[in-house]
NUTORBA-288959 format. One line per field, with one value per residue (C-alpha): residue number from 1; x, y, z. Coordinates in steps of 0.05 Angstrom, whole numbers, plus 5000, padded with zeros to 4 digits. Layout:
BEGIN
num: (NUM; ...)
xx: (X; ...)
yy: (Y; ...)
zz: (Z; ...)
This chain:
BEGIN
num: (1; 2; 3; 4; 5; 6; 7; 8; 9; 10; 11; 12; 13; 14; 15; 16; 17; 18; 19; 20; 21; 22; 23; 24; 25; 26; 27; 28; 29; 30; 31; 32; 33; 34; 35; 36; 37; 38; 39; 40; 41; 42; 43; 44; 45; 46; 47; 48; 49; 50; 51; 52; 53; 54; 55; 56; 57; 58; 59; 60; 61; 62; 63; 64; 65; 66; 67; 68; 69; 70; 71; 72; 73; 74; 75; 76; 77; 78; 79; 80; 81; 82; 83; 84; 85; 86; 87; 88; 89; 90; 91; 92; 93; 94; 95; 96; 97; 98; 99; 100; 101; 102; 103; 104; 105; 106; 107; 108; 109; 110; 111; 112; 113; 114; 115; 116; 117; 118; 119; 120; 121; 122; 123; 124; 125; 126; 127; 128; 129; 130; 131; 132; 133; 134; 135; 136; 137; 138; 139; 140; 141; 142; 143; 144; 145; 146; 147; 148; 149; 150; 151; 152; 153; 154; 155; 156; 157; 158; 159; 160; 161; 162; 163; 164; 165; 166; 167; 168; 169; 170; 171; 172; 173; 174; 175; 176; 177; 178; 179; 180; 181; 182; 183; 184; 185; 186; 187; 188; 189; 190; 191; 192; 193; 194; 195; 196; 197; 198; 199; 200; 201; 202; 203; 204; 205; 206; 207; 208; 209; 210; 211; 212; 213; 214; 215; 216; 217; 218; 219; 220; 221; 222; 223; 224; 225; 226; 227; 228; 229; 230; 231; 232; 233; 234; 235; 236; 237; 238; 239; 240; 241; 242; 243; 244; 245; 246; 247; 248; 249; 250; 251; 252; 253; 254; 255; 256; 257; 258; 259; 260; 261; 262; 263; 264; 265; 266; 267; 268; 269; 270; 271; 272; 273; 274; 275; 276; 277; 278; 279; 280; 281; 282; 283; 284; 285; 286; 287; 288; 289; 290; 291; 292; 293; 294; 295; 296; 297; 298; 299; 300; 301; 302; 303; 304; 305; 306; 307; 308; 309; 310; 311; 312; 313; 314; 315; 316; 317; 318; 319; 320; 321; 322; 323; 324; 325; 326; 327; 328; 329; 330; 331; 332; 333; 334; 335; 336; 337; 338; 339; 340; 341; 342; 343; 344; 345; 346; 347; 348; 349; 350; 351; 352; 353; 354; 355; 356; 357; 358; 359; 360; 361; 362; 363; 364; 365; 366; 367; 368; 369; 370; 371; 372; 373; 374; 375; 376; 377; 378; 379; 380; 381; 382; 383; 384; 385; 386; 387; 388; 389; 390; 391; 392; 393; 394; 395; 396; 397; 398; 399; 400; 401; 402; 403; 404; 405; 406; 407; 408; 409; 410; 411; 412; 413; 414; 415; 416; 417; 418; 419; 420; 421; 422; 423; 424; 425; 426; 427; 428; 429; 430; 431; 432; 433; 434; 435; 436; 437; 438; 439; 440; 441; 442; 443; 444; 445; 446; 447; 448; 449; 450; 451; 452; 453; 454; 455; 456; 457; 458; 459; 460; 461; 462; 463; 464; 465; 466; 467; 468; 469; 470; 471; 472; 473; 474; 475; 476; 477; 478; 479; 480; 481; 482; 483; 484; 485; 486; 487; 488; 489; 490; 491; 492; 493; 494; 495; 496; 497; 498; 499; 500; 501; 502; 503; 504; 505; 506; 507; 508; 509; 510; 511; 512; 513; 514; 515; 516; 517; 518; 519; 520; 521; 522; 523; 524; 525; 526; 527; 528; 529; 530; 531; 532; 533; 534; 535; 536; 537; 538; 539; 540; 541; 542; 543; 544; 545; 546; 547; 548; 549; 550; 551; 552; 553; 554; 555; 556; 557; 558; 559; 560; 561; 562; 563; 564; 565; 566; 567; 568; 569; 570; 571; 572; 573; 574; 575; 576; 577; 578; 579; 580; 581; 582; 583; 584; 585; 586; 587; 588; 589; 590; 591; 592; 593; 594; 595; 596; 597; 598; 599; 600; 601; 602; 603; 604; 605; 606; 607; 608; 609; 610; 611; 612; 613; 614; 615; 616; 617; 618; 619; 620; 621; 622; 623; 624; 625; 626; 627; 628; 629; 630; 631; 632; 633; 634; 635; 636; 637; 638; 639; 640; 641; 642; 643; 644; 645; 646; 647; 648; 649; 650; 651; 652; 653; 654; 655; 656; 657; 658; 659; 660; 661; 662; 663; 664; 665; 666; 667; 668; 669; 670; 671; 672; 673; 674; 675; 676; 677; 678; 679; 680; 681; 682; 683; 684; 685; 686; 687; 688; 689; 690; 691; 692; 693; 694; 695; 696; 697; 698; 699; 700; 701; 702; 703; 704; 705; 706; 707; 708; 709; 710; 711; 712; 713; 714; 715; 716; 717; 718; 719; 720; 721; 722; 723; 724; 725; 726; 727; 728; 729; 730; 731; 732; 733; 734; 735; 736; 737; 738; 739; 740; 741; 742; 743; 744; 745; 746; 747; 748; 749; 750; 751; 752; 753; 754; 755; 756; 757; 758; 759; 760; 761; 762; 763; 764; 765; 766; 767; 768; 769; 770; 771; 772; 773; 774; 775; 776; 777; 778; 779; 780; 781; 782; 783; 784; 785; 786; 787; 788; 789; 790; 791; 792)
xx: (1230; 1287; 1270; 1197; 1217; 1262; 1205; 1160; 1211; 1220; 1145; 1141; 1197; 1162; 1097; 1132; 1167; 1100; 1071; 1129; 1118; 1044; 1052; 1122; 1103; 1079; 1146; 1192; 1256; 1288; 1300; 1264; 1288; 1256; 1296; 1274; 1302; 1357; 1393; 1467; 1517; 1545; 1481; 1469; 1406; 1412; 1459; 1448; 1497; 1463; 1393; 1413; 1452; 1519; 1585; 1614; 1686; 1680; 1649; 1716; 1740; 1672; 1672; 1608; 1583; 1525; 1524; 1465; 1418; 1410; 1455; 1472; 1499; 1459; 1478; 1541; 1557; 1613; 1650; 1679; 1612; 1558; 1523; 1485; 1498; 1479; 1533; 1499; 1445; 1376; 1324; 1260; 1229; 1287; 1289; 1215; 1155; 1087; 1057; 1071; 1123; 1194; 1234; 1307; 1319; 1389; 1421; 1478; 1525; 1574; 1619; 1647; 1592; 1556; 1493; 1448; 1404; 1354; 1346; 1292; 1301; 1239; 1255; 1201; 1184; 1196; 1165; 1221; 1183; 1134; 1069; 1077; 1033; 1053; 1037; 1036; 0975; 0909; 0857; 0783; 0731; 0662; 0596; 0556; 0495; 0535; 0491; 0508; 0546; 0585; 0655; 0720; 0779; 0840; 0912; 0926; 0986; 1040; 1080; 1137; 1129; 1087; 1026; 1016; 1062; 1028; 0976; 0921; 0876; 0867; 0847; 0817; 0823; 0758; 0709; 0633; 0623; 0669; 0687; 0733; 0712; 0760; 0748; 0787; 0812; 0854; 0913; 0908; 0861; 0836; 0812; 0752; 0731; 0655; 0609; 0566; 0534; 0513; 0564; 0549; 0598; 0572; 0586; 0653; 0684; 0746; 0760; 0830; 0836; 0893; 0891; 0935; 0955; 0976; 1011; 1003; 1068; 1072; 1078; 1049; 1084; 1046; 1045; 1001; 0965; 0941; 0871; 0843; 0768; 0743; 0667; 0636; 0567; 0521; 0537; 0495; 0505; 0568; 0592; 0572; 0615; 0580; 0605; 0638; 0695; 0725; 0763; 0805; 0859; 0923; 0981; 1049; 1098; 1045; 1069; 1073; 1008; 0963; 0893; 0877; 0806; 0761; 0723; 0660; 0624; 0562; 0536; 0463; 0481; 0485; 0538; 0606; 0579; 0569; 0636; 0678; 0752; 0785; 0846; 0884; 0880; 0935; 0951; 0975; 1046; 1096; 1105; 1032; 1041; 1103; 1066; 0996; 0967; 0894; 0867; 0833; 0781; 0766; 0777; 0823; 0876; 0938; 1005; 1065; 1116; 1140; 1093; 1124; 1081; 1140; 1143; 1069; 1011; 0953; 0947; 0892; 0880; 0838; 0806; 0767; 0716; 0707; 0659; 0675; 0623; 0637; 0653; 0669; 0639; 0676; 0666; 0715; 0721; 0770; 0802; 0832; 0881; 0901; 0966; 0969; 1035; 1069; 1130; 1182; 1234; 1285; 1300; 1359; 1410; 1449; 1508; 1546; 1606; 1640; 1701; 1716; 1767; 1742; 1785; 1776; 1766; 1708; 1647; 1582; 1536; 1591; 1563; 1598; 1555; 1490; 1443; 1381; 1337; 1284; 1238; 1207; 1145; 1085; 1041; 1061; 1110; 1148; 1155; 1224; 1252; 1327; 1370; 1443; 1482; 1482; 1537; 1568; 1576; 1536; 1463; 1418; 1382; 1324; 1325; 1268; 1258; 1229; 1278; 1338; 1384; 1449; 1498; 1527; 1569; 1530; 1587; 1662; 1709; 1772; 1820; 1859; 1797; 1765; 1807; 1758; 1683; 1645; 1576; 1520; 1461; 1397; 1338; 1273; 1207; 1139; 1113; 1092; 1139; 1187; 1248; 1313; 1380; 1446; 1503; 1568; 1607; 1678; 1702; 1773; 1785; 1844; 1891; 1902; 1957; 1917; 1963; 2029; 2087; 2087; 2145; 2135; 2151; 2161; 2227; 2283; 2345; 2413; 2471; 2538; 2610; 2658; 2713; 2666; 2692; 2678; 2631; 2600; 2526; 2506; 2430; 2370; 2300; 2239; 2171; 2108; 2054; 1983; 1979; 2005; 2050; 2082; 2041; 2075; 2145; 2183; 2248; 2287; 2329; 2360; 2330; 2388; 2348; 2386; 2452; 2502; 2577; 2573; 2511; 2527; 2478; 2532; 2571; 2513; 2486; 2425; 2408; 2344; 2316; 2334; 2336; 2406; 2444; 2519; 2569; 2621; 2667; 2685; 2649; 2690; 2655; 2700; 2677; 2603; 2564; 2495; 2459; 2395; 2373; 2309; 2296; 2241; 2204; 2169; 2125; 2125; 2051; 2025; 2024; 2074; 2063; 2117; 2129; 2191; 2222; 2272; 2333; 2369; 2441; 2481; 2556; 2586; 2656; 2715; 2783; 2819; 2854; 2922; 2929; 2961; 3012; 2996; 3051; 3109; 3125; 3194; 3211; 3220; 3150; 3173; 3141; 3201; 3209; 3260; 3239; 3286; 3269; 3307; 3342; 3310; 3237; 3196; 3160; 3096; 3124; 3090; 3145; 3101; 3037; 3034; 2974; 2945; 2882; 2845; 2793; 2753; 2699; 2681; 2731; 2765; 2782; 2796; 2872; 2916; 2987; 3043; 3119; 3155; 3226; 3253; 3324; 3301; 3234; 3238; 3240; 3181; 3109; 3059; 2984; 2954; 2891; 2916; 2988; 3017; 3089; 3106; 3166; 3161; 3215; 3266; 3330; 3396; 3467; 3476; 3419; 3437; 3428; 3388; 3332; 3298; 3224; 3191; 3116; 3067; 2998; 2946; 2871; 2822; 2798; 2793; 2858; 2889; 2930; 2986; 3038; 3100; 3129; 3198; 3208; 3280; 3282; 3343; 3358; 3392; 3413; 3361; 3396; 3404; 3333; 3308; 3350; 3330; 3259; 3251; 3276; 3239; 3174; 3176; 3188; 3139; 3086; 3093; 3090; 3030; 2996; 3006; 2981; 2922; 2905; 2906; 2867; 2814; 2808; 2802; 2750; 2711; 2708; 2685; 2633; 2605; 2600; 2567; 2515; 2500; 2490; 2443; 2402; 2396; 2377; 2326; 2293; 2290; 2261; 2206; 2187; 2181; 2149; 2190; 2188; 2221; 2278; 2350; 2375; 2445; 2477; 2548; 2594; 2664; 2709; 2778; 2821; 2889; 2857; 2800; 2747; 2677; 2615; 2552; 2486; 2431; 2368; 2342; 2283; 2281; 2356; 2400; 2470; 2530; 2598; 2642; 2712; 2760; 2745; 2669; 2633; 2567; 2529; 2523; 2551; 2591; 2554; 2600; 2597; 2637; 2677; 2674; 2660; 2584; 2551; 2478; 2441; 2379; 2315; 2253; 2208; 2169; 2146; 2085; 2112; 2178; 2238; 2266; 2328; 2397; 2422; 2499; 2539; 2614)
yy: (2013; 2053; 2024; 2043; 2113; 2121; 2099; 2149; 2204; 2187; 2188; 2256; 2285; 2259; 2291; 2358; 2355; 2343; 2402; 2445; 2425; 2442; 2508; 2526; 2591; 2620; 2610; 2670; 2630; 2605; 2535; 2501; 2440; 2399; 2365; 2331; 2356; 2320; 2297; 2282; 2336; 2332; 2304; 2330; 2372; 2382; 2405; 2480; 2486; 2430; 2457; 2527; 2503; 2531; 2504; 2464; 2474; 2550; 2552; 2561; 2617; 2651; 2648; 2608; 2620; 2634; 2709; 2711; 2664; 2634; 2664; 2594; 2573; 2508; 2500; 2507; 2497; 2455; 2498; 2435; 2403; 2455; 2412; 2444; 2404; 2406; 2441; 2437; 2391; 2424; 2420; 2446; 2461; 2508; 2539; 2552; 2562; 2537; 2490; 2533; 2516; 2523; 2553; 2575; 2627; 2628; 2677; 2650; 2690; 2677; 2729; 2745; 2760; 2773; 2730; 2725; 2663; 2651; 2582; 2562; 2500; 2475; 2436; 2383; 2355; 2284; 2254; 2265; 2294; 2264; 2299; 2330; 2364; 2427; 2392; 2318; 2322; 2360; 2363; 2377; 2387; 2372; 2377; 2315; 2346; 2373; 2365; 2310; 2338; 2388; 2396; 2412; 2437; 2394; 2412; 2408; 2368; 2402; 2369; 2409; 2372; 2402; 2370; 2312; 2294; 2340; 2316; 2279; 2249; 2240; 2175; 2173; 2113; 2074; 2107; 2102; 2175; 2211; 2214; 2257; 2311; 2344; 2415; 2438; 2509; 2540; 2494; 2456; 2405; 2423; 2364; 2370; 2322; 2312; 2285; 2230; 2204; 2238; 2235; 2203; 2226; 2173; 2119; 2146; 2210; 2210; 2189; 2176; 2182; 2179; 2221; 2197; 2243; 2210; 2244; 2227; 2188; 2116; 2087; 2145; 2174; 2191; 2230; 2222; 2267; 2242; 2270; 2270; 2287; 2301; 2300; 2357; 2379; 2440; 2504; 2489; 2553; 2570; 2638; 2663; 2712; 2772; 2745; 2682; 2716; 2785; 2820; 2883; 2920; 2946; 2985; 2954; 2982; 3006; 3030; 2979; 2979; 2996; 2967; 2924; 2902; 2886; 2821; 2809; 2746; 2738; 2682; 2672; 2644; 2685; 2694; 2662; 2619; 2682; 2715; 2708; 2705; 2710; 2674; 2660; 2591; 2544; 2519; 2585; 2595; 2619; 2684; 2704; 2702; 2746; 2799; 2802; 2799; 2789; 2822; 2765; 2812; 2865; 2824; 2877; 2851; 2896; 2899; 2878; 2862; 2888; 2878; 2875; 2868; 2839; 2783; 2766; 2801; 2765; 2739; 2689; 2685; 2632; 2662; 2629; 2656; 2614; 2625; 2612; 2559; 2491; 2462; 2524; 2530; 2560; 2584; 2591; 2648; 2674; 2742; 2757; 2816; 2841; 2880; 2941; 2957; 3025; 3050; 3030; 2994; 3028; 2999; 2951; 2956; 2895; 2912; 2862; 2898; 2866; 2910; 2977; 2994; 3018; 3035; 3106; 3083; 3036; 3043; 3074; 3020; 2980; 2944; 2964; 2932; 2896; 2927; 2897; 2934; 2908; 2934; 2890; 2934; 2917; 2954; 3024; 3024; 2967; 2999; 3028; 3079; 3079; 3139; 3159; 3220; 3276; 3297; 3227; 3192; 3132; 3111; 3057; 3011; 2969; 2894; 2849; 2830; 2881; 2921; 2897; 2948; 2949; 3006; 3024; 3080; 3132; 3174; 3175; 3175; 3217; 3198; 3263; 3303; 3258; 3199; 3174; 3171; 3161; 3141; 3148; 3101; 3123; 3077; 3112; 3078; 3109; 3109; 3170; 3195; 3162; 3126; 3119; 3085; 3103; 3061; 3088; 3053; 3076; 3070; 3082; 3102; 3064; 3102; 3088; 3120; 3176; 3236; 3249; 3280; 3356; 3406; 3474; 3506; 3483; 3520; 3526; 3569; 3551; 3600; 3568; 3592; 3560; 3515; 3478; 3415; 3352; 3303; 3356; 3371; 3433; 3433; 3394; 3386; 3361; 3339; 3322; 3271; 3275; 3199; 3159; 3100; 3069; 3114; 3174; 3145; 3187; 3171; 3223; 3217; 3264; 3261; 3242; 3231; 3252; 3263; 3297; 3302; 3372; 3357; 3376; 3325; 3272; 3307; 3309; 3255; 3255; 3217; 3179; 3182; 3252; 3291; 3319; 3335; 3325; 3352; 3302; 3356; 3429; 3481; 3532; 3598; 3612; 3547; 3544; 3601; 3570; 3505; 3470; 3399; 3363; 3324; 3270; 3251; 3183; 3153; 3078; 3065; 3015; 3041; 3095; 3169; 3222; 3295; 3337; 3404; 3444; 3469; 3529; 3532; 3597; 3592; 3651; 3675; 3669; 3699; 3639; 3667; 3701; 3763; 3748; 3796; 3809; 3861; 3863; 3792; 3770; 3719; 3665; 3680; 3717; 3784; 3826; 3881; 3934; 4004; 4057; 4130; 4192; 4230; 4295; 4275; 4320; 4305; 4264; 4225; 4156; 4105; 4043; 4011; 3948; 3906; 3850; 3806; 3770; 3717; 3733; 3785; 3844; 3862; 3796; 3818; 3891; 3900; 3952; 3968; 3990; 4000; 3952; 3969; 4029; 4056; 4129; 4146; 4217; 4196; 4150; 4145; 4088; 4098; 4048; 4037; 4039; 4012; 4070; 4088; 4161; 4205; 4253; 4301; 4310; 4270; 4304; 4287; 4256; 4207; 4135; 4108; 4047; 4039; 3976; 3979; 3920; 3928; 3890; 3874; 3849; 3840; 3865; 3799; 3787; 3748; 3784; 3749; 3783; 3779; 3820; 3849; 3877; 3937; 3960; 4032; 4051; 4125; 4137; 4197; 4223; 4197; 4128; 4130; 4146; 4091; 4041; 4065; 4044; 3974; 3971; 3996; 3941; 3888; 3921; 3925; 3850; 3837; 3882; 3848; 3781; 3810; 3841; 3773; 3738; 3795; 3789; 3714; 3726; 3781; 3738; 3680; 3725; 3756; 3688; 3667; 3734; 3725; 3654; 3677; 3733; 3684; 3634; 3689; 3718; 3650; 3642; 3712; 3696; 3633; 3669; 3732; 3796; 3799; 3731; 3738; 3757; 3800; 3795; 3849; 3837; 3891; 3883; 3944; 3948; 4005; 3974; 3916; 3869; 3877; 3849; 3874; 3836; 3863; 3825; 3846; 3825; 3859; 3933; 3938; 3925; 3900; 3907; 3875; 3926; 3928; 3987; 4058; 4047; 4112; 4097; 4145; 4099; 4082; 4022; 3975; 3937; 3863; 3799; 3818; 3893; 3899; 3906; 3970; 3985; 4020; 4058; 4029; 4073; 4014; 3987; 3916; 3892; 3822; 3799; 3777; 3706; 3699; 3688; 3618; 3618; 3557; 3559)
zz: (3336; 3304; 3236; 3244; 3266; 3206; 3159; 3190; 3181; 3108; 3098; 3132; 3089; 3026; 3049; 3062; 2994; 2959; 2997; 2974; 2901; 2906; 2940; 2916; 2880; 2946; 2980; 2979; 2981; 2917; 2946; 3004; 3041; 3096; 3151; 3216; 3282; 3320; 3258; 3266; 3254; 3184; 3154; 3084; 3075; 3000; 2944; 2935; 2877; 2839; 2852; 2831; 2770; 2795; 2770; 2829; 2805; 2813; 2882; 2919; 2873; 2876; 2953; 2959; 3030; 3076; 3090; 3139; 3175; 3244; 3296; 3322; 3253; 3249; 3176; 3134; 3061; 3031; 2979; 2947; 2927; 2942; 2994; 3052; 3115; 3189; 3229; 3296; 3321; 3319; 3374; 3342; 3410; 3427; 3358; 3347; 3393; 3375; 3324; 3263; 3211; 3237; 3180; 3181; 3126; 3097; 3049; 3007; 2963; 2906; 2875; 2806; 2789; 2854; 2863; 2924; 2934; 2988; 3019; 3068; 3112; 3148; 3211; 3223; 3291; 3317; 3378; 3427; 3487; 3537; 3557; 3626; 3678; 3714; 3780; 3797; 3842; 3839; 3895; 3891; 3945; 3917; 3955; 3956; 3925; 3866; 3804; 3755; 3695; 3736; 3707; 3741; 3701; 3708; 3696; 3622; 3600; 3559; 3504; 3473; 3408; 3354; 3321; 3309; 3367; 3417; 3467; 3430; 3485; 3560; 3595; 3665; 3711; 3722; 3771; 3772; 3794; 3745; 3672; 3630; 3581; 3532; 3508; 3447; 3458; 3403; 3395; 3461; 3493; 3563; 3606; 3652; 3707; 3698; 3752; 3721; 3785; 3849; 3904; 3972; 4024; 4073; 4022; 3999; 4024; 3979; 3907; 3881; 3806; 3755; 3691; 3635; 3577; 3511; 3451; 3377; 3370; 3348; 3398; 3439; 3500; 3563; 3628; 3691; 3740; 3809; 3825; 3896; 3904; 3974; 3981; 4022; 4041; 4030; 3988; 3928; 3887; 3849; 3828; 3759; 3717; 3686; 3618; 3596; 3559; 3573; 3517; 3524; 3484; 3516; 3487; 3497; 3548; 3598; 3666; 3722; 3761; 3702; 3710; 3650; 3666; 3725; 3723; 3764; 3788; 3832; 3878; 3897; 3965; 4028; 4079; 4070; 4014; 3972; 3986; 3923; 3914; 3846; 3821; 3757; 3727; 3747; 3678; 3648; 3623; 3674; 3634; 3647; 3722; 3715; 3674; 3704; 3774; 3795; 3858; 3895; 3926; 3873; 3811; 3780; 3733; 3735; 3700; 3741; 3686; 3618; 3560; 3491; 3429; 3390; 3442; 3449; 3416; 3452; 3523; 3542; 3617; 3651; 3714; 3769; 3818; 3882; 3940; 4013; 4024; 4050; 4003; 3960; 3891; 3833; 3762; 3705; 3656; 3604; 3594; 3525; 3526; 3457; 3457; 3410; 3377; 3387; 3351; 3402; 3359; 3317; 3248; 3245; 3189; 3167; 3124; 3081; 3053; 2993; 3000; 3033; 2979; 2911; 2851; 2827; 2756; 2772; 2728; 2752; 2778; 2813; 2874; 2938; 2992; 3005; 3056; 3089; 3139; 3186; 3241; 3296; 3298; 3256; 3206; 3190; 3248; 3215; 3146; 3135; 3086; 3073; 3051; 3041; 3062; 3011; 2963; 2955; 2888; 2912; 2912; 2939; 2891; 2918; 2908; 2886; 2959; 3007; 3051; 3011; 2977; 2938; 2949; 2881; 2851; 2811; 2784; 2770; 2830; 2835; 2891; 2881; 2898; 2951; 2975; 3028; 3038; 3103; 3077; 3128; 3116; 3152; 3161; 3185; 3199; 3184; 3255; 3295; 3319; 3269; 3295; 3257; 3261; 3228; 3203; 3173; 3118; 3108; 3036; 3014; 2941; 2912; 2868; 2794; 2752; 2720; 2735; 2701; 2738; 2738; 2741; 2771; 2704; 2632; 2628; 2680; 2677; 2704; 2710; 2724; 2724; 2676; 2702; 2748; 2783; 2741; 2775; 2822; 2823; 2785; 2790; 2813; 2786; 2821; 2796; 2835; 2822; 2850; 2853; 2912; 2926; 2864; 2818; 2850; 2852; 2801; 2765; 2725; 2662; 2612; 2543; 2498; 2435; 2372; 2408; 2363; 2370; 2401; 2444; 2516; 2545; 2535; 2590; 2639; 2685; 2731; 2794; 2774; 2845; 2869; 2804; 2821; 2757; 2753; 2703; 2678; 2651; 2663; 2621; 2581; 2569; 2511; 2477; 2496; 2525; 2528; 2514; 2535; 2550; 2572; 2635; 2632; 2696; 2693; 2747; 2766; 2750; 2699; 2646; 2666; 2652; 2640; 2628; 2613; 2628; 2587; 2625; 2593; 2616; 2614; 2625; 2663; 2649; 2697; 2692; 2664; 2603; 2604; 2561; 2493; 2464; 2391; 2380; 2387; 2369; 2348; 2295; 2347; 2376; 2439; 2457; 2438; 2388; 2367; 2349; 2318; 2323; 2302; 2356; 2334; 2349; 2392; 2456; 2445; 2388; 2381; 2387; 2380; 2405; 2446; 2424; 2467; 2470; 2527; 2510; 2573; 2575; 2619; 2672; 2661; 2590; 2606; 2597; 2629; 2609; 2655; 2652; 2695; 2674; 2636; 2631; 2635; 2664; 2638; 2564; 2553; 2575; 2567; 2560; 2610; 2567; 2495; 2503; 2463; 2478; 2468; 2482; 2541; 2516; 2462; 2463; 2484; 2467; 2535; 2527; 2513; 2443; 2465; 2516; 2541; 2562; 2599; 2592; 2637; 2608; 2660; 2661; 2715; 2743; 2817; 2811; 2753; 2700; 2662; 2606; 2591; 2527; 2516; 2470; 2454; 2430; 2389; 2380; 2313; 2273; 2225; 2162; 2190; 2214; 2145; 2113; 2165; 2162; 2090; 2105; 2170; 2141; 2089; 2143; 2189; 2135; 2124; 2199; 2206; 2149; 2185; 2250; 2215; 2184; 2251; 2282; 2228; 2240; 2315; 2307; 2257; 2306; 2362; 2316; 2296; 2370; 2384; 2328; 2351; 2422; 2399; 2358; 2416; 2465; 2415; 2407; 2483; 2491; 2441; 2478; 2545; 2571; 2574; 2650; 2658; 2606; 2612; 2554; 2530; 2486; 2465; 2439; 2411; 2417; 2391; 2413; 2423; 2461; 2448; 2501; 2511; 2547; 2566; 2592; 2629; 2666; 2734; 2768; 2755; 2741; 2681; 2693; 2646; 2649; 2614; 2585; 2581; 2559; 2557; 2565; 2600; 2643; 2701; 2769; 2792; 2839; 2887; 2872; 2878; 2816; 2823; 2748; 2744; 2722; 2739; 2682; 2703; 2673; 2669; 2654; 2715; 2720; 2756; 2764; 2795; 2755; 2761; 2803; 2775; 2791; 2792; 2808; 2819)
């Protein structure tokens, strides 16, 4: 028997395959397979990859899979060979209702590139169910004078299998009074018990019959119904319906208790034999009894359960009218209730997202997700329009299949402007009133390295005092990057391209992570007053992007140079000198002039002279600014012939530095003075010539540094606006001492560091060094001045 069954299945599959070849163009799926129900799990249905021409070796990498289909996952695909196999045993009777084709639609997908293929699997029926009756016994009471040919409806057998395995015929046990009649109604066969010979109650008052239902299997399966017929007397007229078939239309979802239709039957008899009671047929589906009720007296059919068009669109009710005669007579009728659809189902959105992360440099037209919409309603109520939220760089593109869309990019994305999109997909049907559903897709824009690091300004200024501690931090720079993660991770380095021997960048170092700049040596204002270097900021993206900033460094002076005595200087290099003057000089006579030099500037280079030791305070005076030694009075006979003067020379720094010079004044008689003067003048002229030579060299060096500083500052001023520049003006004055002055501007004020004997109509502003003059400035600025960064 198993071998015969297997042959039949193979024959059926061949027949279905031939049918598919003949009518293949009408099928919407790309591939269609046929498989009988109840096949073992793991059985191969077909090779999808082979039928579609896909490369089997790439199925795993391309993520070959089923993306939608039956909720019970009856089928699965093998990514290794592309075969479609049965994952779960299929019972056609549970999966599909009715005799129509039972088709499971599958949607498969492969990526790189994205391809969607539609596969239809038709599940064919096998004869695995017996015909069965709703009741095992049926009883009739038939009057003995019932006319020959009268029919009585029997319980119809039900077979869950589909054609040709459904009920094919009925057989009645042998009886001389009765025979069976089969009426074909739609898709089912309804048996009737037909009287073929007049009954004689006195001869036989009860007939016991057996009805056997056979299906179309080979061999056929069967079910039995026991029929008992009791023969009665009298009541010779049966009820008659006003029409054989009643038809009515009813909108779905009516209120409970709504009257659908009122049926009517009449009986020509009188008395109890004409009183009619109505009832529903006993062979209807259980669902009909749950939804409708028939008033046995009035014949009104009312709603007692929920009616849903999407569940059933037509109900066919068998009704019966019976009188109260003995025996009662009955008539059968049919009521067809057509359910009208209303717009009571919202569209459903099925979203298949490929990825919720999209790179900001993706091209327009990149597929983000696949969207399918459906509506259980029919007609206009089931047609759906799909739309997206406004002002998003995405659009919906319809597919070749109805209600299928692809969500694609329609413009360039920029994560720095919009890093995240919440896309609202709205599906609206065309019913009245329209219903809609919404689904939100969250898309994250992935960063790419498309922004270079940025400094707050192209130029930065650093003011730092000389003699800074080696290895200490002197400044820090910071750049920002609009990208994120590694693309925004910035490293810093000093641009050392074309480093020369005097390039100060060789003495600088920078922390690559924090941007803190360290000095590896102390700066000397007297050696270098200003320099500049570039810091390069590079992100960690691929490829990396970079930018640079120029840092202008200004060295500020500190009082770190001791005054140097230029005159008097002895032959052995000590600051000692001997001066001879005639005894007859008058008061105010210039004895000599102490000359000194300080390499610092401003107050740090402003020298003051004072007498520390003198043998007679009444004889000599010392000008504190010029260093000139003069007599206070004429010499007398009692004055000593030799006087020693110890002169202290100190600067005006916060912590002043000083040097001393010793001048020995010898008082001689006029003749000796003249004789010595000739010799001394010759020696002195030679000494002064040497001093003048050294002084010229010193002044030349200072002048060269001054000119270089002016040129550098002028170039810097030309590259920046006037409001954000600091102006330096250096002056070199020589009036017994070498002094410097420097001016700079900040805000609405000009500041000047001045040396001795500078005549400036200004006031002294208290400061850290006490040597800064504020010069009134009539010019007003609309914008603020940059601050002065000073680092000790």
